C-alpha positions as CSV (number, residue, x, y, z in Angstrom):
1,X,94.6,-115.6,-60.3
2,X,93.6,-112.4,-58.5
3,X,95.6,-109.4,-59.8
4,X,95.2,-107.4,-56.5
5,X,93.9,-107.7,-53.0
6,X,90.8,-105.9,-54.0
7,X,89.8,-108.9,-56.2
8,X,90.4,-111.5,-53.5
9,X,87.0,-112.8,-52.3
10,X,86.5,-112.1,-48.6
11,X,85.4,-114.7,-46.0
12,X,81.7,-114.5,-45.1
13,X,82.3,-112.9,-41.7
14,X,80.2,-110.1,-40.2
15,X,81.3,-107.5,-37.7
16,X,79.7,-107.2,-34.3
17,X,78.0,-104.0,-35.4
18,X,76.5,-105.7,-38.5
19,X,75.2,-108.6,-36.4
20,X,73.6,-106.2,-33.9
21,X,72.0,-104.1,-36.6
22,X,70.7,-107.3,-38.3
23,X,69.3,-108.6,-35.0
24,X,67.6,-105.2,-34.3
25,X,66.0,-105.0,-37.7
26,X,64.7,-108.5,-37.4
27,X,63.3,-107.7,-34.0
28,X,61.6,-104.5,-35.3
29,X,60.3,-106.4,-38.3
30,X,58.5,-108.8,-35.9
31,X,57.3,-106.3,-33.3
32,X,57.1,-102.9,-35.0
33,X,53.3,-103.4,-35.3
34,X,53.1,-103.2,-31.5
35,X,54.3,-99.6,-31.5
36,X,52.1,-98.6,-34.4
37,X,49.1,-100.2,-32.7
38,X,49.9,-98.6,-29.4
39,X,50.2,-95.2,-31.0
40,X,46.9,-95.7,-32.8
41,X,45.2,-96.6,-29.5
42,X,46.5,-93.3,-27.9
43,X,48.9,-95.1,-25.6
44,X,52.0,-93.1,-26.6
45,X,50.5,-89.8,-25.6
46,X,48.0,-90.6,-22.8
47,X,46.0,-87.9,-21.0
48,X,46.1,-88.8,-17.3
49,X,45.0,-85.4,-15.9
50,X,41.6,-85.0,-14.3
51,X,38.8,-84.5,-16.9
52,X,36.8,-81.3,-16.7
53,X,33.4,-80.4,-18.2
54,X,34.9,-77.8,-20.6
55,X,36.5,-80.6,-22.7
56,X,33.1,-82.0,-23.5
57,X,32.3,-79.0,-25.6
58,X,34.0,-80.9,-28.4
59,X,33.2,-84.6,-28.4
60,X,36.3,-85.3,-30.5
61,X,38.4,-83.0,-28.3
62,X,41.4,-83.0,-30.6
63,X,41.6,-86.8,-31.0
64,X,44.8,-86.2,-33.0
65,X,47.1,-83.3,-32.7
66,X,47.3,-81.1,-35.7
67,X,49.7,-82.6,-38.3
68,X,53.1,-81.1,-38.1
69,X,52.5,-79.5,-34.6
70,X,53.5,-82.4,-32.4
71,X,57.3,-83.1,-32.3
72,X,56.7,-86.5,-30.6
73,X,54.3,-87.6,-33.4
74,X,56.7,-86.4,-36.1
75,X,59.7,-88.3,-34.6
76,X,57.7,-91.4,-34.1
77,X,56.2,-91.7,-37.6
78,X,59.4,-90.6,-39.4
79,X,61.4,-93.1,-37.3
80,X,59.0,-95.9,-38.2
81,X,59.1,-94.9,-41.9
82,X,62.9,-95.1,-42.0
83,X,62.9,-98.5,-40.3
84,X,60.3,-99.9,-42.6
85,X,61.8,-98.6,-45.7
86,X,65.1,-100.3,-44.8
87,X,63.2,-103.5,-44.1
88,X,61.3,-103.2,-47.4
89,X,64.6,-102.8,-49.3
90,X,66.1,-105.9,-47.5
91,X,62.9,-107.8,-48.5
92,X,63.4,-106.9,-52.2
93,X,60.2,-104.9,-52.4
94,X,58.0,-108.0,-52.4
95,X,55.2,-106.1,-50.8
96,X,54.8,-104.2,-54.2
97,X,53.2,-107.3,-55.7
98,X,50.1,-107.0,-53.6
99,X,46.9,-105.5,-54.9
100,X,46.5,-103.0,-52.1
101,X,49.7,-101.1,-53.0
102,X,48.3,-99.3,-56.1
103,X,45.1,-98.6,-54.3
104,X,46.9,-96.9,-51.4
105,X,49.1,-95.1,-53.9
106,X,46.0,-93.7,-55.5
107,X,44.7,-92.5,-52.1
108,X,48.1,-90.8,-51.4
109,X,47.9,-89.1,-54.8
110,X,44.4,-87.8,-54.1
111,X,45.4,-86.5,-50.7
112,X,48.5,-84.7,-52.2
113,X,46.5,-83.2,-55.1
114,X,43.9,-81.9,-52.7
115,X,46.5,-80.0,-50.7
116,X,47.1,-77.7,-53.7
117,X,43.6,-76.4,-53.5
118,X,44.1,-75.2,-50.0
119,X,44.4,-71.6,-49.0
120,X,47.4,-72.7,-46.8
121,X,49.3,-74.9,-49.3
122,X,52.4,-75.2,-47.2
123,X,50.6,-76.6,-44.2
124,X,48.3,-78.7,-46.3
125,X,51.1,-80.3,-48.2
126,X,52.9,-81.1,-45.0
127,X,49.8,-82.8,-43.6
128,X,49.3,-84.7,-46.9
129,X,52.8,-86.0,-46.7
130,X,52.2,-87.1,-43.2
131,X,49.1,-89.0,-44.3
132,X,51.2,-90.7,-47.0
133,X,53.8,-91.6,-44.4
134,X,51.0,-93.0,-42.2
135,X,49.7,-95.2,-45.0
136,X,53.2,-96.5,-45.8
137,X,54.0,-97.3,-42.1
138,X,50.7,-99.0,-41.4
139,X,51.0,-101.1,-44.6
140,X,54.5,-102.2,-44.0
141,X,54.0,-102.9,-40.3
142,X,51.0,-105.2,-41.0
143,X,52.8,-106.8,-43.9
144,X,56.0,-107.7,-42.0
145,X,54.1,-108.8,-38.8
146,X,51.9,-111.0,-41.0
147,X,55.0,-112.6,-42.6
148,X,56.6,-113.2,-39.3
149,X,53.4,-114.5,-37.7
150,X,53.5,-111.9,-34.9
151,X,50.3,-109.9,-35.5
152,X,48.7,-111.7,-32.5
153,X,51.5,-110.9,-30.1
154,X,51.7,-107.2,-31.2
155,X,48.0,-106.6,-30.8
156,X,47.5,-108.5,-27.6
157,X,50.4,-106.7,-25.9
158,X,48.9,-103.4,-27.0
159,X,45.6,-104.4,-25.5
160,X,47.3,-105.4,-22.2
161,X,49.0,-102.0,-22.2
162,X,45.7,-100.3,-22.9
163,X,44.0,-102.0,-19.9
164,X,47.0,-101.1,-17.7
165,X,46.9,-97.5,-18.8
166,X,43.2,-97.3,-18.0
167,X,43.8,-98.7,-14.5
168,X,46.7,-96.2,-14.1
169,X,44.4,-93.3,-15.2
170,X,41.8,-94.3,-12.6
171,X,44.5,-94.8,-9.9
172,X,45.8,-91.2,-10.4
173,X,42.3,-89.7,-10.4
174,X,42.0,-88.9,-14.1
175,X,40.1,-91.9,-15.3
176,X,36.6,-90.7,-14.8
177,X,34.9,-87.5,-16.0
178,X,32.6,-85.2,-14.1
179,X,29.6,-87.4,-14.9
180,X,31.3,-90.5,-13.6
181,X,31.8,-92.0,-17.0
182,X,35.1,-93.7,-18.0
183,X,37.3,-91.4,-19.9
184,X,40.5,-93.4,-19.1
185,X,43.6,-92.0,-20.6
186,X,41.7,-90.1,-23.3
187,X,40.4,-86.5,-23.1
188,X,36.7,-87.4,-23.3
189,X,34.7,-90.6,-22.9
190,X,33.6,-90.9,-26.5
191,X,37.3,-91.0,-27.6
192,X,37.9,-93.7,-25.0
193,X,34.9,-95.5,-26.3
194,X,36.3,-95.9,-29.8
195,X,39.8,-96.7,-28.4
196,X,38.3,-99.7,-26.5
197,X,35.9,-100.7,-29.4
198,X,38.8,-100.7,-31.8
199,X,40.9,-102.8,-29.5
200,X,38.1,-105.3,-29.2
201,X,37.7,-105.6,-33.0
202,X,41.4,-105.9,-33.4
203,X,41.3,-109.0,-31.1
204,X,38.6,-110.5,-33.3
205,X,40.7,-109.7,-36.4
206,X,43.8,-111.4,-34.8
207,X,41.8,-114.5,-34.0
208,X,40.6,-114.6,-37.6
209,X,44.0,-114.1,-39.1
210,X,45.7,-116.7,-36.9
211,X,42.7,-119.1,-36.9
212,X,42.9,-119.6,-33.2
213,X,41.9,-117.9,-29.9
214,X,44.4,-115.5,-28.4
215,X,45.6,-116.3,-24.9
216,X,43.1,-115.3,-22.3
217,X,40.8,-114.3,-25.1
218,X,37.5,-114.4,-23.1
219,X,39.0,-112.5,-20.1
220,X,40.3,-109.8,-22.4
221,X,37.0,-109.4,-24.2
222,X,35.0,-109.3,-21.0
223,X,37.3,-106.6,-19.5
224,X,37.1,-104.5,-22.7
225,X,33.3,-104.9,-22.9
226,X,33.1,-103.8,-19.2
227,X,35.2,-100.8,-19.8
228,X,33.2,-100.0,-23.0
229,X,30.0,-100.0,-21.0
230,X,31.5,-97.7,-18.4
231,X,32.3,-95.2,-21.1
232,X,28.6,-95.0,-21.9
233,X,29.6,-94.6,-25.6
234,X,26.3,-95.7,-27.0
235,X,27.4,-95.9,-30.7
236,X,30.5,-97.9,-29.9
237,X,28.6,-100.4,-27.7
238,X,25.7,-100.9,-30.2
239,X,28.1,-101.4,-33.2
240,X,30.3,-103.9,-31.3
241,X,27.2,-106.0,-30.4
242,X,26.1,-105.7,-34.0
243,X,29.4,-107.0,-35.2
244,X,29.3,-110.0,-32.8
245,X,25.9,-110.9,-34.1
246,X,26.7,-110.3,-37.8
247,X,29.8,-112.4,-37.7
248,X,27.7,-115.5,-37.9
249,X,25.9,-114.4,-41.1
250,X,26.8,-115.5,-44.6
251,X,29.4,-113.5,-46.6
252,X,26.8,-112.2,-49.1
253,X,24.6,-110.8,-46.3
254,X,27.5,-108.9,-44.7
255,X,28.8,-107.7,-48.1
256,X,25.4,-106.3,-49.0
257,X,25.2,-104.4,-45.6
258,X,28.7,-103.0,-45.7
259,X,28.5,-101.8,-49.4
260,X,25.0,-100.4,-48.8
261,X,26.2,-98.5,-45.7
262,X,29.1,-96.8,-47.4
263,X,27.3,-96.0,-50.7
264,X,24.2,-94.8,-48.9
265,X,26.2,-92.5,-46.6
266,X,28.3,-91.1,-49.4
267,X,25.2,-90.5,-51.5
268,X,23.4,-88.7,-48.6
269,X,26.2,-86.6,-47.2
270,X,28.7,-86.2,-50.1
271,X,27.2,-86.8,-53.5
272,X,23.7,-85.3,-53.4
273,X,24.5,-81.9,-51.8
274,X,27.0,-80.7,-54.4
275,X,24.9,-82.0,-57.3
276,X,21.9,-80.2,-56.0
277,X,24.0,-77.1,-55.5
278,X,25.3,-77.2,-59.1
279,X,21.7,-77.7,-60.4
280,X,20.4,-74.7,-58.3
281,X,18.1,-77.0,-56.3
282,X,20.3,-76.9,-53.2
283,X,19.5,-79.5,-50.5
284,X,21.5,-81.2,-47.8
285,X,20.6,-83.5,-44.9
286,X,21.1,-80.8,-42.3
287,X,18.1,-79.0,-43.7
288,X,15.9,-81.9,-42.6
289,X,17.0,-82.1,-38.9
290,X,16.9,-79.6,-36.0
291,X,20.1,-77.9,-34.8
292,X,20.0,-80.1,-31.7
293,X,19.8,-83.3,-33.7
294,X,22.1,-86.0,-32.1
295,X,23.7,-83.6,-29.5
296,X,23.9,-80.5,-31.7
297,X,25.3,-82.3,-34.7
298,X,22.5,-80.8,-36.8
299,X,24.0,-77.4,-36.2
300,X,27.5,-78.5,-36.8
301,X,26.6,-80.1,-40.2
302,X,24.6,-77.1,-41.3
303,X,27.6,-74.9,-40.6
304,X,29.9,-77.1,-42.7
305,X,27.5,-77.2,-45.6
306,X,27.0,-73.4,-45.3
307,X,30.7,-72.7,-45.6
308,X,31.0,-75.0,-48.7
309,X,28.1,-73.1,-50.4
310,X,29.3,-69.6,-49.4
311,X,32.9,-70.2,-50.4
312,X,32.1,-72.0,-53.6
313,X,34.2,-75.0,-52.5
314,X,31.9,-77.8,-53.5
315,X,34.0,-78.7,-56.5
316,X,37.4,-79.3,-54.9
317,X,36.9,-78.5,-51.2
318,X,39.1,-76.6,-48.8
319,X,42.1,-78.9,-49.3
320,X,43.4,-81.7,-47.1
321,X,43.6,-80.7,-43.4
322,X,42.7,-77.1,-44.3
323,X,39.3,-76.6,-42.8
324,X,39.3,-77.2,-39.1
325,X,43.1,-77.4,-38.8
326,X,43.6,-74.1,-40.5
327,X,45.1,-71.1,-38.6
328,X,41.7,-69.3,-38.8
329,X,38.4,-70.5,-37.4
330,X,36.0,-71.4,-40.2
331,X,33.6,-68.6,-41.1
332,X,30.3,-70.3,-40.0
333,X,32.0,-71.6,-36.8
334,X,33.4,-68.2,-35.7
335,X,30.4,-67.1,-33.6
336,X,31.1,-65.3,-30.4
337,X,30.0,-67.2,-27.3
338,X,29.0,-70.2,-29.3
339,X,30.2,-73.8,-28.7
340,X,31.0,-73.9,-32.4
341,X,34.3,-72.1,-31.8
342,X,35.6,-75.2,-29.9
343,X,34.7,-77.7,-32.6
344,X,37.6,-79.4,-34.3
345,X,35.8,-81.8,-36.6
346,X,32.6,-82.1,-38.6
347,X,31.5,-85.0,-36.4
348,X,30.8,-86.9,-39.6
349,X,33.5,-88.5,-41.6
350,X,31.6,-88.3,-44.9
351,X,31.0,-84.6,-44.6
352,X,34.6,-84.1,-43.6
353,X,35.7,-85.9,-46.7
354,X,33.6,-83.5,-48.7
355,X,35.0,-80.5,-46.9
356,X,38.6,-81.5,-47.6
357,X,38.3,-83.0,-51.1
358,X,35.2,-81.5,-52.7
359,X,32.9,-83.4,-55.0
360,X,35.4,-84.5,-57.6
361,X,38.1,-85.8,-55.3
362,X,35.5,-87.2,-52.9
363,X,34.3,-89.4,-55.7
364,X,37.9,-90.6,-56.2
365,X,38.1,-91.3,-52.4
366,X,34.9,-93.3,-52.5
367,X,36.4,-95.4,-55.4
368,X,39.5,-96.1,-53.3
369,X,37.5,-97.1,-50.2
370,X,35.4,-99.4,-52.4
371,X,38.5,-101.0,-53.9
372,X,39.9,-101.5,-50.4
373,X,36.6,-103.1,-49.3
374,X,36.8,-105.3,-52.4
375,X,39.9,-107.0,-51.0
376,X,37.7,-108.6,-48.3
377,X,36.4,-112.0,-49.1
378,X,35.4,-113.1,-45.6
379,X,32.1,-112.6,-43.8
380,X,33.6,-111.8,-40.4
381,X,35.8,-109.1,-41.8
382,X,32.9,-107.5,-43.6
383,X,31.0,-107.5,-40.3
384,X,34.0,-105.7,-38.7
385,X,33.7,-102.9,-41.2
386,X,30.4,-101.9,-39.7
387,X,32.3,-100.1,-37.0
388,X,34.3,-97.6,-39.1
389,X,31.3,-97.2,-41.5
390,X,28.8,-96.4,-38.8
391,X,31.3,-94.5,-36.6
392,X,31.9,-92.0,-39.4
393,X,28.2,-90.9,-39.3
394,X,28.7,-89.3,-35.9
395,X,32.5,-88.8,-35.7
396,X,35.3,-88.1,-38.3
397,X,38.0,-90.7,-39.0
398,X,38.2,-91.4,-42.8
399,X,41.6,-90.3,-44.1
400,X,42.1,-88.3,-41.0
401,X,45.6,-88.0,-39.6
402,X,46.5,-91.1,-37.5
403,X,42.9,-91.7,-36.2
404,X,42.3,-95.0,-34.5
405,X,39.3,-96.0,-36.5
406,X,41.1,-95.1,-39.8
407,X,43.9,-97.4,-38.7
408,X,41.3,-100.1,-37.9
409,X,39.7,-99.8,-41.4
410,X,43.1,-100.1,-43.1
411,X,44.1,-103.1,-40.8
412,X,40.9,-105.0,-41.7
413,X,41.4,-104.5,-45.4
414,X,45.1,-105.2,-45.5
415,X,44.8,-108.4,-43.3
416,X,42.0,-109.6,-45.6
417,X,44.2,-109.1,-48.6
418,X,47.1,-111.0,-47.0
419,X,45.0,-113.9,-45.8
420,X,43.3,-114.2,-49.2
421,X,46.7,-114.3,-50.8
422,X,47.8,-117.2,-48.6
423,X,44.6,-119.0,-49.3
424,X,45.0,-118.4,-53.0
425,X,48.6,-119.7,-53.0
426,X,47.5,-122.8,-51.0
427,X,44.7,-123.5,-53.4
428,X,47.0,-123.1,-56.3
429,X,49.6,-125.5,-54.8
430,X,46.8,-128.0,-54.1
431,X,45.5,-127.6,-57.7
432,X,49.0,-128.2,-59.1
433,X,49.4,-131.3,-56.9
434,X,46.1,-132.7,-58.1
435,X,46.9,-131.9,-61.7
436,X,50.2,-133.8,-61.4
437,X,48.5,-136.8,-59.9
438,X,45.9,-136.8,-62.6
439,X,48.5,-136.6,-65.3
440,X,50.5,-139.4,-63.7
441,X,47.4,-141.6,-63.7
442,X,46.4,-140.7,-67.3
443,X,49.9,-141.4,-68.6
444,X,50.4,-144.9,-67.3
445,X,53.7,-146.3,-68.4
446,X,53.2,-148.8,-71.2
447,X,56.2,-151.2,-71.0
448,X,57.1,-153.6,-73.8
449,X,59.6,-156.3,-73.0
450,X,60.9,-159.6,-74.5
451,X,60.5,-163.0,-72.7
452,X,62.0,-166.3,-73.5
453,X,59.6,-169.2,-73.7
454,X,60.6,-172.7,-72.7
455,X,60.6,-173.8,-76.3
456,X,63.2,-171.2,-77.2
457,X,60.9,-168.7,-78.9
458,X,61.0,-165.0,-77.9
459,X,57.7,-163.1,-77.6
460,X,57.0,-159.4,-76.9
461,X,54.4,-158.5,-74.3
462,X,53.0,-155.2,-73.0
463,X,52.4,-154.4,-69.3
464,X,50.4,-151.3,-68.1
465,X,51.4,-149.9,-64.8
């Protein structure tokens, strides 16, 4: 018998507060991905004011605010982190059994280590921690939405909100820039272009994950393509068309293209320049193009490589988030009356990886990206990777803050891993079922029994079933 009231088992009743909290957590588990996707598409902090020509000096135009400088961003991502850590604890940490977890932990470690090579370690470490928070939130949001089967609802609602926001921006007079191109709720039209292209690819991703067309799929895609054409973002338009065509190719063909793209770009922009620098035969791609190459990108890239060489930072880089986001303007960009003073990115994701991580940690970053791509076993998803891989040749998004294209890259890889896990489990269950059936057939019961004959004799017979 119980010796005190403390040892008396309680009835399984829950208070109203506990029920409300449980309902809220379940709701957030289902639909938290909607808020993460909306933030990644720039919908939480829209720019609805009229666009002026000065903003076009920097094509990126501060796609993401500096890490740690935006209170709304901090509250949003830290709030999401707390929610998802509680959900992960309730789930028993089952997400830890997936292959992508150690890969992302490696990336977080690389980012954190690089911060210690910064001239501004306090700021760099804060930005590195934010990137780790971003990786955790994106991973858990996709994981829980996949488990609940709500990825399609979250993404399509975010796309509806995006279209509504573009219409609102046009309605209040801030949707078009001075050249009549669609800038929507972004600061410049190129940013709006990759917002729309990312939303379009996310719709394709949802249809693959759920193996069905989303509601009003054709209408949504036509509207997004129409808006994308209005942005006159040539890279985004060309790559989206390329993805639609490549989706029908075999897996091997798309794998060859995606792996060739990332390895070739890393070799050209990241691996060869530091090796040639260490061997005293210095060469980089910017030497082969004119300063006006691809709307002045030649001059921007040359300035980036020049700072790496002059500062002797080719080995470990300037540290995560410590080059363009530093308090001081980079040396080669600090030119009076030059447009370079307004630049906030290398306009090349591969060069920006080198700027932040240097040769050694960039090699580790390439390894992580290849491991993430190795999670993809489906032709359509390898085709979707063309967008982030090509986008980073003209803009910077790899391992950058909460950039939309970086979110898209992670979403493609994580969804591929989750879908592959489901297929593997189904295949394993079918194999076990077939094995049991085979064993049952091979071990037919051999029954021996006695039978009385009419003459009174008893005989033993065998019967196979």
